[in-house]
N, C-alpha and C positions, 0 to 999 in steps of 0.2 A: 394684536398679540402677536409677539415674534416667535416662529417654531425654534424648538430645541435644537440645538447641532450636535449631532453624536459622533458624525465624521465628517471627512472633506467633502466628501459626495454629496452627504446633506446640503453643505453650505454652495456648493456648485448649482443643485438643483434648486433650492430658496433663490440664488443669485437669476436662475433663466426664468422662474416664474415670479419675477418681482413685478410689482403692479407699475402699471404705465400713469400719466396723468388723468385728472376727472374731466373729459372733454367736455360736458357741458359747463362747469365752473372756466374752462380757459376760453370757451366762446363767449361767457359771458363776460370775463375780464377785458377781451378784445373788444366788445361791443361797449363795453362802459369806456373806455380807452379812446374811442373813435366819438364819445359823446363830450368829452371833457371840454372844458373853456380854453382850449389852445389851438394853434393851428396842427393840422395833422404832421405828427414826427417829430414836433417842434422838440421834446424831451429825449430825443434820439434812443440810446440804450437803456435809458430809464423806463421808457416804455417796455422793452422788450421785458426788463427783469419783471416788471410788473405784473405781466399778461402770466409769463412763466411760474412765475411763485404762486399766483392765483390758481393755477391748473394744478400743482402738487399739492396745494393744502384745500383745495375743494371749493374755494369761493371765489367769486366775481370780485369782491370789494374786501380783501384780505387786508390783515395787520400783522405786525409782529410784534409778539409782546412776552415771548419766552426763549430766546436764544439760549443756545448752550455751546460751551467750550470745553473743549478736553483736550488736555496733555498726556501723550502717553510718553514713555521713559524706558530706554532699553541700552543694554551693552553690547558690544560688538566683538568677536575674537580676533577680527582681522585688523584691529587697532594694533597688535603686536608687531605687525609688520610696518609700522610708522607711517600710516596714512594721515594722522590727523596732528595738527601743533599742539594739541591739547593732550592730558592722560584722561582715563577714561572715569578717574575719582570723581571729575567734574561733573558727571552726568548724577551721580547720588547728591553731590552738593548743590546742584541747580534745582533739585524735585525738592530739597529744602526750602530753597528759595522761594518757587513758586508757594510752596504750601504755605509762607510766612507772607506771602502777597508782595514780594519785593520785585520781581521780574516785570519784562517791558508788558507781558502777555496779561501780568494781572492788571496793570492799568488801563489796557487797552480793552478786556474784559468787561472791566469795571464801567468804564466811559460807555461801551455799548448796552449796557444793559444786561449784560449776560451772565448766566450761572457758570460759574469754570471748576472743572473738577481735573484733578489730576492722578494718573495712573503709571508707579513705576511695576515694570514687569520683571522679575527675577534679576536685580541688577548684580547681584554676586554669582550669577552663572551666565557669563556672557554667553551669545551664539559663537557656533563653531568658526574657524577660521577656513572661509568658504574656499581659498585656495588649497584647502588640503582636505575637506569634506563638505557636506552639506552644512548649511549654515543650521540648520534647525532639522529636527526629525518631525514624521509627520503628529505623532501626537504635540509636538512644542508647538508646530505651527496652528493647530486647531485649537492648543490652548490660548495661543496669543490672540488668533482670530475672535474666539469668544469671549474674551477679555474686553475688545473694541465694542462687540455684537451687545454685551449685556450692559455697556456704560452709556447706551443712549438712553435719555430720559424720554418716555414716551409722549410726555406731554410738552416737550420742546417743539418749537414751530421753527427752529433754523439751528442748523449744525455746523461748528466750525472745529475741525481738529487738526493738532499740532503736535510736533515731537520733541523729546530732547534725547540724544545719544550719538557722544562722542564719537566721531569716524564715521557717522551716518549716511555721509553723501556719497562715501566709497560703496556701499551695498545698493544706493539709490541709482549710482551712475551704471551700475554691472546690471541691475533689474532693466534699467533703460535699455542698454546695450544690448540685452539679451532679447529684450521683447520686440525691439524695433530694429535690430541689425545696425549696421555703421561699427566704426573702429572706436574701441576705448577711449582715444584721445578726443573724438566728437563729444564725448559724454561725460566725462570726468572734467572736475574743475577744483578750484582751491580750496574749498570749504570753508574752512575757518581762518584762512589764511597761510597754508603751506607755502614754502619757496619753491624757485624753481626745482631743485632738486628734490624735495619732495614729492611736486607735481608729478613728475616725472616717474618717481617710484610707486606712487598712486596708479598711475595709468597702467603700469604694469602690473598690479595686483587686480585691477579691474580687469584686465585681459587675461590673467592667468585663471581668474573666477570662472569666467564667461567661457573659455576654452575648455575648462574643465567639465561644466555642468550643462552646456548647450546641449548635447544629446538626450539628456535625460528630460528636458523641459518641454512639455506639450501644450501649456495653457500656463496663465499667471499665477495660480496656485502653485504649481510646480517650482516656479520662478522664485515665489516667496521661501520656498522652503530651501532651496539651493543656495539661494544669493540674499537673502531678505533678513529682517531683524525682527525681533519682536514689537517693537514700537512701532515698526513697518506694516506690520500685519493686525496689528491691533487698528490701526490706522482705518485700514483696508476693512475688518470687521464693522469698524462704527459707519462707516461710509456704507457700507452695504446694509445695516440694520437701518440705517435712516431712511434708504430707497423703499424698504419692506413698510416703513411705518409713513412714507409719505412725507417726510422732513427735508425740505431742501439743503442742499449743503454749499457751504463755499470753501474751494480748495485753497490750501496755502501754498508753501512754495515747492523747489524741485522734490524733497523728500516725500511731502506728502501726494505730489503729482505721481511720484513712481510707484507709490502703494495704490493711488486709485489705477494707475494702468494696468496694475495687475487684475483687477477686476475688469476693464475695459478689456483686457486680451483673455478672460475666460468666459464671458458673457455678452452678448451684442447689447448696447442699450445701456450699460451698467451705470455708466455717468449721467443718464439724461437729467438725473434731479440735482446734477453740481455744475456749478459755474467755478472759474477761475478767480480769485480773490485780487492776485496780483502777479507782476512778473519780477521774480526775484534776480539780485545780481550773478547768481551763479549761471554759468556760461551757457549751460545747456537746458536752462528752464524754458527759455522760448522754442525751442524745437520740440521738446516734450509736451508743452501746451499745444503747438501747433499738430503732433500727432495724436493727440487727445481732440482736436477740433475746439478748443477752448481758448476763447480771446480773454486776456487778464482785464480786470476792472480799473487797476493800478498798477503804475510802474514808477517805484519810487527807491529802486536802489538797495532794496532791503534784503538782508542776507543772515537774519538772525534765525529763523525756525520758530519753533515754540508756538506757530499759529498766529503769529504778529500780522503778518500781511492781509491774512484772511479775516481776523479781528476786526481790524481797520475797516475793510472794505465791506464789513456788516452796516456801517453807517452810509455806505452809496447803496444799499440794497432796501435801508430804512428809509431813506430820499424817496427812492423808487416807489416805495409803497404809501409812504405820507403823499406824495403827489396822486397817485392813482385812486387812491379809496376817499381822500379828503378834500380834493377838489370838488368843485361842484361842474355840474354838465350845464350845457346850453340851456336847457329847459330849467333846470333848476335856478339858475342865475340871473333867467330873463334876458338872456344875452341870443340875438340873432347870429345862427351858423353860416349863413349863406348870404 
């Protein structure tokens, strides 16, 4: 049962008190892994993934039967600064495409046997241009966090979150820059494909936003309010809710990881229940993963967003669990292990 959120401090408190893995299940999964009919370590990271997953699900022999994919959509006032190659109207058009089953994520979620939900967050009311003001008020941020918090199905056993929002690599870059330091140019990429002049302008916008708000930012939630977006905050809310419910999470690309970084910079260990699904083609994503201490499962040059890379990575985690829980032990198979 998730606690109710009536303030941002409630969210901070919940994140700080979030549960850890089930140690008995973790130990049991590790013991089972050591008894399976294979040489020690022969399945590489699949072994670690299975043990990690079992610890969060409270089972030494877990299964994945009810994955959930959630896509959140939001619009950004900063797009008026020319940071995207596409107009903001595309956000609403893509939401309709998601709802009609026509997007890449629909196909990948179906392939993974995942329930898919779409939440559009006030598309007719973009966030403020963060070079001029905070992107969201405290009330708007709380509402967006709660959208994600309430969107997670408590019966799910795996969560993937994604986003749709024209221009949202700009707030993602600003969040990474303000949370981890460095120059705006180190974190700002081409997104959906801006040209060299567009990239230079986008980098200036990120630098202006970070310079304007840096002094007001004490943790990841402050960063979200000043520089984020509703769909980015909703992803953070969903990832946090999954932690409270001990539902493992597969992170998607650069924007999703920027949302996750806001949690990591608010409470230590906030992402212990999450793995990185893939390394996207956005230039700064690998550095952001390194800051989060996450090694991607896949690297396929994807830059679509909408949870597509993480949804594809569900297959990797399913493979890890299938081997861990389905393989026979040496004793069961009558095979000598020494």
